[in-house]
C-alpha positions in Angstrom: 31.9 16.6 51.2 34.3 16.9 54.1 35.8 13.7 55.8 35.4 13.5 59.8 37.4 11.2 62.0 37.7 10.7 65.9 40.5 13.0 67.2 41.9 10.5 69.8 43.1 8.1 67.1 45.3 10.7 65.4 46.9 11.8 68.7 48.4 8.4 69.1 50.0 8.6 65.6 50.7 12.3 65.0 52.6 14.4 67.6 51.7 17.7 65.8 48.0 16.7 66.2 47.9 17.5 70.0 45.1 19.5 71.0 42.4 18.2 68.8 39.5 16.9 70.6 36.4 15.1 69.4 35.7 14.9 65.7 38.3 16.3 63.2 37.8 17.6 59.7 40.3 15.3 58.0 40.5 17.5 54.9 41.2 20.7 56.9 43.7 18.8 59.0 45.7 17.6 56.1 45.7 21.2 54.7 46.9 22.6 58.0 49.7 20.0 58.2 50.9 19.8 54.5 49.7 23.4 53.4 47.5 24.0 50.3 48.5 22.2 47.1 48.8 23.7 43.6 45.6 23.9 41.4 45.2 20.9 39.3 44.3 21.1 35.6 40.8 21.9 34.5 38.6 18.9 34.0 36.7 18.3 30.8 33.6 20.1 30.1 30.6 18.1 31.4 27.7 17.2 29.2 24.9 19.8 28.4 22.2 19.9 31.0 18.5 19.7 30.0 16.7 22.6 28.8 15.1 24.7 31.4 11.4 25.5 31.6 10.0 28.5 29.5 10.0 31.8 31.3 6.8 33.9 31.8 5.6 36.1 28.9 6.9 39.7 29.0 4.8 42.7 29.3 3.1 44.1 26.2 5.1 47.0 24.5 3.5 50.5 23.8 1.5 51.1 20.8 3.5 52.3 17.9 2.9 55.8 16.1 0.1 55.8 13.5 1.1 56.0 9.9 -0.9 57.9 7.4 -0.3 57.3 3.6 -1.2 60.6 1.9 -1.1 59.3 -1.7 1.3 58.2 -4.4 3.7 59.4 -7.2 4.6 57.5 -10.3 8.3 57.6 -9.6 10.9 59.1 -7.1 11.7 62.1 -9.4 8.0 63.1 -9.3 7.8 62.7 -5.6 10.9 64.8 -5.0 9.5 67.5 -7.4 6.3 67.4 -5.3 5.6 66.6 -1.7 9.1 65.2 -1.2 10.6 68.5 -1.8 8.8 70.0 1.3 9.0 69.0 5.1 6.3 66.5 6.2 4.8 65.8 9.5 5.1 62.9 11.9 3.3 59.8 10.8 3.0 60.7 7.1 4.0 58.7 4.1 4.1 58.6 0.3 4.1 55.5 -2.0 6.4 55.5 -5.1 4.5 53.4 -7.7 7.5 52.5 -9.9 9.1 50.3 -7.2 6.5 50.1 -4.4 8.8 51.8 -1.9 7.3 53.8 1.0 8.8 57.1 2.0 8.1 58.2 5.6 8.9 61.6 7.3 11.5 61.1 9.9 11.2 63.7 12.6 14.6 62.8 14.0 16.5 63.6 10.9 14.0 66.0 9.4 13.9 64.1 6.1 12.0 61.8 4.0 13.2 58.2 4.5 12.7 55.1 2.4 11.6 52.3 4.7 11.2 49.6 2.0 8.5 48.2 -0.1 4.9 48.8 1.3 3.8 45.4 -0.2 5.5 42.3 0.8 6.8 39.6 -1.7 4.1 37.5 -3.4 3.3 34.3 -1.5 3.4 30.9 -3.2 0.6 29.9 -5.5 -2.2 28.3 -3.7 -3.5 24.8 -4.5 -6.3 24.5 -7.1 -9.7 24.7 -5.6 -12.3 22.0 -6.4 -14.4 22.3 -9.6 -17.6 24.2 -9.1 -21.0 22.8 -9.8 -22.4 23.0 -13.4 -24.7 26.0 -13.8 -28.3 25.9 -14.9 -29.1 25.9 -18.5 -29.7 29.3 -19.9 -32.9 30.3 -21.7 -33.3 29.6 -25.5 -32.3 32.5 -27.6 -34.6 34.1 -30.1 -34.7 32.7 -33.7 -32.5 34.5 -36.1 -33.8 35.8 -39.4 -33.9 33.4 -42.4 -30.9 33.4 -44.6 -30.8 34.3 -48.2 -32.4 31.8 -50.6 -29.9 32.2 -53.2 -27.3 34.6 -54.8 -28.8 36.7 -57.5 -26.5 37.2 -60.5 -28.4 39.0 -63.2 -31.8 40.5 -63.7 -33.0 41.7 -67.1 -34.5 45.2 -66.9 -36.2 45.6 -70.3 -37.7 43.6 -73.1 -35.4 42.0 -75.6 -35.4 43.1 -79.3 -38.1 40.9 -81.1 -36.5 38.2 -83.2 -38.9 38.2 -86.2 -38.7 37.6 -90.1 -35.1 36.3 -89.9 -33.2 33.1 -89.9 -30.2 34.6 -88.1 -29.3 33.1 -84.6 -30.1 36.0 -82.3 -29.7 36.6 -78.5 -32.9 36.5 -76.4 -31.2 38.7 -73.6 -31.5 42.3 -73.2 -29.4 44.6 -70.8 -30.0 44.5 -66.9 -28.3 44.6 -63.7 -25.6 42.1 -62.4 -23.5 40.1 -64.5 -23.6 37.0 -66.9 -19.9 36.3 -66.5 -17.7 34.1 -64.3 -14.0 35.1 -64.3 -11.3 32.6 -65.2 -10.9 29.8 -62.6 -14.0 31.2 -60.8 -16.0 28.0 -60.8 -15.9 25.3 -58.2 -17.2 21.8 -58.4 -20.8 21.6 -57.4 -21.6 25.2 -58.4 -25.1 25.3 -59.7 -27.2 27.9 -61.5 -30.8 28.5 -62.6 -31.9 30.9 -65.3 -35.6 31.6 -66.1 -36.9 33.4 -69.2 -40.4 34.5 -69.9 -42.0 36.3 -72.9 -44.3 36.3 -75.9 -44.1 34.0 -79.0 -46.0 34.1 -82.4 -45.7 31.7 -85.1 -47.1 30.9 -88.6 -48.2 27.4 -89.6 -45.6 24.6 -89.8 -42.7 26.7 -88.6 -39.5 25.5 -86.7 -37.6 27.0 -83.9 -34.2 26.1 -82.3 -32.9 27.2 -78.9 -29.2 27.3 -78.0 -27.3 28.2 -74.7 -23.5 29.0 -75.1 -20.8 30.0 -72.7 -17.9 31.7 -74.3 -18.4 29.9 -77.6 -18.8 26.5 -76.0 -22.3 25.0 -76.7 -24.0 24.0 -73.5 -27.5 23.4 -74.6 -29.0 22.7 -78.1 -32.8 21.9 -78.5 -32.4 20.9 -82.0 -35.0 22.0 -84.6 -38.5 21.9 -83.0 -41.9 22.2 -84.9 -44.4 24.8 -83.8 -47.9 25.6 -85.4 -50.1 28.6 -85.3 -49.2 30.2 -82.0 -50.8 33.7 -81.5 -49.5 35.8 -78.5 -48.4 32.7 -76.7 -46.7 33.1 -73.4 -43.5 31.0 -73.2 -41.1 30.1 -70.4 -37.5 28.8 -70.8 -35.9 27.3 -67.7 -32.3 26.5 -67.7 -30.3 24.5 -65.1 -26.5 24.0 -64.9 -24.1 22.2 -62.5 -20.3 22.0 -62.6 -19.1 18.5 -62.4 -15.4 19.1 -62.9 -13.1 22.1 -63.3 -10.2 22.6 -65.6 -9.3 23.2 -69.2 -11.3 21.8 -72.2 -11.4 18.0 -72.2 -11.1 18.0 -68.4 -14.0 20.3 -67.2 -17.5 19.1 -67.3 -20.9 20.7 -67.0 -24.4 19.1 -67.1 -27.2 21.4 -68.4 -31.0 21.0 -68.5 -33.6 23.0 -70.5 -37.2 23.1 -70.8 -39.2 25.4 -73.3 -42.9 25.5 -72.8 -45.6 27.9 -74.2 -49.4 28.4 -73.6 -51.7 29.1 -76.5 -54.0 31.8 -75.6 -56.7 30.4 -78.1 -57.3 27.3 -76.1 -55.0 27.4 -73.1 -53.1 24.3 -74.4 -49.5 23.9 -73.1 -46.9 22.6 -75.6 -43.2 22.6 -75.5 -40.0 20.5 -75.4 -37.1 19.7 -73.1 -33.4 19.0 -73.7 -30.2 18.2 -71.8 -26.5 18.0 -72.6 -23.3 17.0 -70.7 -20.4 19.0 -72.1 -17.0 17.6 -71.2 -15.0 18.4 -74.4 -15.3 22.2 -75.1 -16.2 23.7 -71.8 -13.2 25.4 -70.1 -13.2 26.9 -66.5 -9.8 28.4 -66.8 -11.1 31.2 -69.0 -13.8 33.9 -68.7 -17.2 32.4 -69.2 -20.2 34.6 -70.3 -23.6 33.1 -70.6 -25.9 33.8 -73.7 -29.2 32.2 -74.9 -30.2 32.4 -78.5 -33.2 31.5 -80.7 -33.2 30.8 -84.5 -36.2 30.5 -86.8 -36.2 27.9 -89.7 -37.8 30.6 -91.9 -37.9 34.2 -92.3 -41.6 34.8 -91.9 -43.2 38.1 -90.5 -45.7 35.9 -88.6 -42.7 34.3 -86.7 -41.8 36.5 -83.6 -40.3 36.0 -80.1 -39.0 38.3 -77.4 -38.3 38.0 -73.7 -39.7 40.3 -71.1 -38.1 38.6 -68.2 -34.8 36.9 -67.5 -33.3 36.2 -64.1 -30.1 34.3 -63.3 -29.4 32.9 -59.8 -26.7 30.8 -58.2 -28.5 28.1 -56.4 -25.4 26.3 -54.8 
């Protein structure tokens, strides 16, 4: 700001100041008398001023040209061998599936130009949503078919040879389907079996009969000598039950067996018979092949003594 003084005061002090009347611009007077001084050094930069107010929004730009994606090719080589080998039209493009790039026809250069990936990079994984409400209980399904009652192992398909007029221990089993054998180490603890025989028996008076069951030579059941009297065309039933208690070699393995032999006299309907059971833990061996056999032995060779089986079924019950 300029400094102003009364002119008459300086006329009394400064002879070169004659002619100045009224108020004088002291700054200009000093410059006129002394001449303009040299430019001083630049002062330090002042502090940054406050940010100005935001300017008004600019006008909206023109709408860009439309882009039409005509399709895709599995890789760049396929594209160049196909549509990429021919001129395109403005606003057309093709996708390269191998890397996601987009090739657009550039009318300025008359060439297909890679403008980058059509798909942007994946965004960060979102936070887990809240657990949904439990759904309603579904309807009950239909009942399944019943399971098998047991596993059949053997079924006799013909009458056994009659054991008559002999004292030789003879098998009561004839041929059939299935097997009477269990392979070496084929038993497990708890394995259980049931065998059922049925057939016809005739005896003279005061006769004896002995029933034995063996497996590979080891005696599993022995009824001992049993007395029978005057049986004529009696129907007999022999039931056998076995359970494996321990497995291993002889002296370790153990099997419990139960037998029941009953017959019905056709003359009076009387039922007679006997039962027997044995635990074999000395000669039974599960480490070898075991084949079941049931035998009958008469105490006397008498033509009136006769027995044969017309039914035998062996099942695994557990």
